[in-house]
N, C-alpha and C positions, 0 to 999 in steps of 0.2 A: 504492498500498499503506501503510495506515494504522498509525503507531507508537503503542506505548503505553509510557507510565513503569511503573516495576515495581510502584508503588503503586495501578496500574489492576487488579493481579490480586489475588486472592483468596490469603490467606497460603498455604491449603494448596497453591493452584495454583505460588504461587512456590518453596515447598519442594519440591513435585513435580519442577518445572523445574530445579531447581538439584541436585536428587538425580539424576535423570537424566543433566545435565550431567557432575557428578563421577565417574560410573559410565562414560560412553563417553570421557572424556577419561583415566581411569585404564586402561582397555583400549587406548588409543591409544600410552600413555605404556610399558605393559606390553609391547606389540610391538614398540617401538622399543628397549628399554632393559634389559626383564626384570623380572621382579617384585622382586628383591632390591634392584635398583638405586634403584627409584622409593621416593622418601619419602613420606610424607602431605603434607610443605609442598611439594613438587613440584606433587602435585593440587592444593593450595589456589593455588598461583602461576600455573596454568595455566587453572584455572575463576575466579578471582577470589573465591573463597568461603573464608572464612577457616577456619585450621585447628581451632578452636574447634568451629565450625559443621561441619565434616566429622567429627569425631568423636561430635558430637551425632547426625549423622544414621545413622552407621555404627557405632560404638562404637569399633571397632578395623580395622586395616589389613586383618585377615585377612576380615573381613566385605566391605570394598567390593573384596578381591581375587576375592571367589566373586562377586559380582555382575558384576565386568568380565568374569570369565571365562564366566558365563552370558549375558552380552550378546554376546560373540564368537560364541558356540554359536548363540544365535539368529540372529543377522546370517548364520551358513552354515546354516543351516535354511531361510532365506528364498532363498539362493542357489542352493540344489539342491532346492527343493521342486517338486514335480511330474515332474522328469526321469523317476523311475522307474514314474511313471503315465501316461507319454504314450503313445500311439497305437503310435509308432514303435518304443519301448523292449518294449513289449508283443506286439508283433506278432514278435518273434524267438523262436527257440528257448529252451527252458528252460535250455542249458549255458551259452549267448551271453549271456541274462540273467545269470547267474551270475559270468560272467567281466567283464562290465561293471561289475556290482557291485564286485567284487574290485578291478579297476584305479581306482575310487574313491582309492585309497590313493595311488596314484601321482598325479593328479590333486591332491590334498592336499599330496603332498610336492613337486612341481613348482610349482605354483602358491601355494602357503600355507605356506612354508617357516616363517615368521616364527610362525603361528600353530600349527605342528605343534613347534616349539621350544619355545614360552611352555607347550604341554599338558604336555611331560616336566618343564619346571620346576615347572609347578603341582602336578604330583604330587608331586614332592620337599618341595613347601611345606607341602603337607596332612601328610605324615607329619611332617615337622619340627614342625609347629604341633600337633599331633596335634589334627585338626579333628573334633568328633564326626560320625558319618555324619548325624544327623538335619539338621544345618547345612548338609547339601550335598544336599538332596531338590529343590530349585528347580534346581540347578545338573544333578541327574541327568536331572530333567525335560526339561531344555534340549538335552543331549546327542543328534544324531542317531542315533535307534535304526534300523540299518539291517537288523536280524533280523527281520521282517516282510516286508521286500521280499526277502531271501533265502530264507525258507521259500516264499512266493508262487512265486519261480522255481524251486524245488526241485519244487514241484508241478506246476508247467507242464512242467517236465522229466520227472517220472515220466510224464505222460499223453502228450508226443510222442515219448518214447523215447532223449532224449538223456541223461538224466542216472539213473545207477544209484541202485537202492532200497537204504537202509541203515537200521539199527536206530534209531540215535541222530543226527540231522541237525542238532539244536542242538549237540549235542558237538565235530561236525564244523566247524560256524561258529566256535564259540568257540577252538577250536584254531587256525585260521588267523587268526581276525581279532586273537587276542592275538599271534601270531607276527609278521604283518604290523605291528602297532603298536608291538610292542617293537624289530623291526627298523627301523622308521623313526626312533624315539627314539633307538637307537644311531649312526643315519647322521646326524642332526641333532647329537650332541654334539659331533661332528667328530673328524679322527684324532687319536688317542691314543697309541697305541703306535707304535714305529719300525715295524712290518710293517704298520700299518694303511695302506688304501689306498680310498679311498673314491669314486674317480674314476668308477666305474662303479656307483654307487648305485643308479640308476634301474633297470639292468638286473638287479641282487641282488634288488630288489623285483619284478622282472617275471618273474623266474626262479620264485619263491616262488609268485608267482598262477600261472604257468604250471604247476606242480607241483601244486595245488591243484584246477585245473580238469582235469588229467590223471586224478587221482584219483576225481574227482567223474563224470567222462564215462563213459557206459554204451557198453561196446564193442557193435557189431553182431554179431549172430548170425551165423552162417556163411553161412545163406542169404538175412539181407539184405547180407550182402558180396558173396557171388555176384551176387545180382539188381544191385546197386550198379555192380558191374565188368561187367557185361555190355553 
């Protein structure tokens, strides 16, 4: 492998590599310590990029934070891309597809707890810093949009008779998506009150998912039930 000194690269290429390094290192530090605990000097020390250069690239800590969160969501996209378009998934009944999609919350909670905790902190950070919505357009595009998969599974369920028809499926999706996300954030915050007991956190999430699936499932007609039981 041929090694090159930094002066072998054009200036814009060097800037791009430094920018990417700063974003990835910021993401790593935020996951480890949280947004508030990480200073621009910490990022500078970890990357070997001067603090003045970081401010010249990003302007503020807010902007490097948004870039780091966008980076993390893009990583999640790469991890889960293709799963819900696979032949194995698509062969399932619509209600099972919906159930599996909802259970992604459990996957995030159990396997990516540091990321889920950081999402809650990032929301508070955005509110505190009063970040304009237009500065979050790139971040929003990076967030995994599960709704098209839910809509497709819902249509499959209508055709195969496993999902009941409703007037506003998008409202149903938003209701349960918000409920699952907020419950996850609550569980990630940790036990605050004397009565809090999150030892059954996964079961709480599972119960909410099972409630949603029960609501979505189409009950078989009497004739179908009779035929199934014969």
